[in-house]
C-alpha positions in Angstrom: -52.2 61.2 -125.6 -55.0 61.1 -123.0 -57.6 63.8 -122.5 -57.8 65.1 -118.9 -60.7 67.3 -117.6 -60.2 69.7 -114.7 -60.8 73.2 -113.6 -58.5 75.9 -112.3 -59.9 78.5 -109.9 -58.2 81.9 -110.0 -58.7 85.1 -108.0 -57.8 88.7 -108.6 -57.7 88.3 -112.4 -57.8 91.6 -114.3 -61.0 91.2 -116.3 -61.5 95.0 -116.9 -61.2 94.5 -120.6 -62.1 91.4 -122.5 -58.6 91.1 -124.0 -57.7 88.8 -121.1 -59.7 86.1 -123.0 -57.6 86.6 -126.1 -54.4 86.5 -124.1 -55.4 83.2 -122.5 -56.2 81.8 -125.9 -52.9 83.0 -127.4 -50.7 81.3 -124.8 -52.3 77.9 -125.1 -55.5 78.0 -123.1 -57.5 77.4 -126.2 -58.6 74.1 -124.7 -60.4 75.8 -121.8 -63.8 77.4 -121.3 -63.7 80.4 -119.1 -66.5 81.0 -116.6 -67.1 83.0 -113.4 -68.2 81.3 -110.1 -68.4 82.7 -106.6 -65.9 85.5 -107.4 -63.4 83.3 -109.2 -62.4 83.2 -112.8 -62.5 79.5 -113.6 -60.8 77.8 -116.6 -62.5 74.5 -117.4 -59.8 72.5 -119.3 -60.0 69.5 -121.5 -56.3 69.0 -122.1 -54.5 66.3 -124.0 -51.3 65.1 -122.5 -49.2 62.1 -121.7 -49.9 62.4 -117.9 -52.3 64.1 -115.6 -49.4 66.0 -114.0 -48.1 67.4 -117.2 -51.7 68.4 -118.2 -52.3 70.3 -115.0 -48.9 71.9 -114.7 -48.9 73.0 -118.3 -52.3 74.6 -117.8 -51.1 76.5 -114.8 -48.0 77.6 -116.7 -50.1 78.8 -119.6 -52.3 80.8 -117.2 -49.2 82.4 -115.8 -47.8 83.2 -119.2 -51.0 85.0 -120.2 -50.0 87.9 -117.9 -53.5 88.7 -116.7 -52.6 88.9 -113.1 -54.3 87.0 -110.3 -53.4 83.8 -108.6 -54.4 80.2 -108.8 -56.3 79.2 -105.7 -57.1 75.5 -106.4 -57.6 72.8 -109.0 -60.8 70.8 -109.1 -62.5 68.4 -109.0 -61.2 68.3 -105.4 -59.8 65.0 -104.2 -61.6 65.3 -100.8 -65.2 64.3 -101.1 -68.1 62.6 -99.4 -68.8 58.9 -100.0 -71.9 60.0 -102.0 -69.7 62.1 -104.3 -67.1 59.5 -104.7 -69.8 56.9 -105.5 -70.9 59.1 -108.4 -67.3 59.6 -109.6 -66.7 55.8 -109.5 -70.0 54.6 -110.7 -71.1 52.6 -107.7 -73.8 53.0 -105.1 -73.3 55.2 -102.0 -74.6 52.3 -99.9 -71.8 50.0 -101.0 -69.1 52.5 -100.1 -70.7 53.1 -96.7 -70.8 49.4 -96.1 -67.0 49.2 -96.9 -66.3 52.3 -94.8 -68.1 50.9 -91.8 -66.2 47.6 -92.0 -69.5 45.7 -92.6 -67.9 43.6 -95.4 -65.0 41.2 -95.3 -63.5 43.1 -98.2 -63.9 46.5 -96.4 -61.7 45.9 -93.4 -58.9 48.0 -94.8 -61.0 50.7 -96.5 -59.3 54.1 -96.5 -60.0 56.2 -93.3 -61.7 59.6 -93.6 -59.3 62.5 -94.1 -61.5 65.1 -92.6 -64.8 65.7 -90.9 -67.1 68.7 -91.5 -67.8 69.5 -87.9 -71.3 70.9 -88.1 -72.7 68.0 -90.0 -70.2 65.3 -88.9 -70.0 64.4 -92.5 -66.8 62.6 -93.3 -64.6 63.4 -96.3 -62.4 60.8 -98.0 -59.6 60.9 -100.5 -61.1 60.1 -103.9 -57.8 58.8 -105.2 -57.3 56.6 -102.1 -60.8 55.1 -102.4 -60.3 54.5 -106.2 -57.0 52.8 -105.5 -58.6 50.6 -102.9 -61.5 49.7 -105.2 -59.1 48.8 -108.0 -57.0 46.6 -105.6 -60.1 44.8 -104.3 -61.6 44.6 -107.8 -64.7 46.4 -106.8 -64.9 48.7 -109.8 -63.4 49.3 -113.2 -61.8 52.7 -113.1 -59.5 54.0 -115.8 -56.0 54.4 -114.3 -55.8 57.9 -115.8 -58.8 58.9 -113.7 -57.1 57.8 -110.5 -53.9 59.6 -111.7 -55.9 62.8 -112.3 -57.4 62.8 -108.7 -54.0 62.0 -107.2 -52.4 64.8 -109.2 -55.0 67.3 -108.3 -54.6 66.5 -104.6 -50.8 66.9 -104.8 -51.1 70.1 -106.8 -53.5 71.6 -104.3 -51.1 70.7 -101.5 -48.2 72.3 -103.4 -50.3 75.5 -104.0 -51.0 75.6 -100.2 -47.3 75.1 -99.3 -46.3 77.8 -101.8 -48.7 80.3 -100.4 -47.7 79.5 -96.8 -44.0 80.3 -97.5 -44.8 84.0 -97.1 -46.8 83.6 -93.9 -44.5 84.1 -90.9 -46.9 82.3 -88.5 -47.0 79.2 -90.7 -43.2 79.2 -91.0 -42.9 79.4 -87.2 -45.3 76.6 -86.6 -43.6 74.4 -89.2 -40.4 74.9 -87.3 -42.0 73.7 -84.1 -43.8 70.8 -85.7 -40.9 69.3 -87.6 -39.1 68.4 -84.4 -42.0 66.2 -83.2 -41.7 62.5 -83.7 -45.4 61.9 -84.4 -45.3 64.4 -87.2 -42.1 63.0 -88.6 -43.5 59.5 -88.5 -46.5 60.5 -90.5 -44.5 62.2 -93.2 -42.3 59.2 -93.8 
């Protein structure tokens, strides 16, 4: 068994009486610390499991079984991060990651591209799991495979949560219908 550490951010949880904590504990969330942040009820898990996916999914199912209302917004630590944050997560310097990202190294020619830009600051966000995979392939860091698996699982879980929520949005469904016929979108999905 491997211990995975992650947080689940929930909104609209009925916290009017403190029995919600007992119910979480009784259904199996005894490996989580509950805290409040920015209007969210957060469960900070340290869960043992055979895989990151089973750890995260079982925590989400346990939250659901507690019957305390609310919905799960996201799982953290978020896969998308700045190079500075990824450097901390991996245990290397920010300067080395920037060098690879700019292509200023023979090794960095195929460094993962940014996933997103924060427009106001022009700060680029990268996939932590993609950078970790690249660093492992290039032998630039020693990262436990379960850590890479956790970030990949969190990224996929957050995508699944977004898709699940979007299924009830008529505008999103309409746009998906329009986009799935485009060859450039189909190529990217493949």
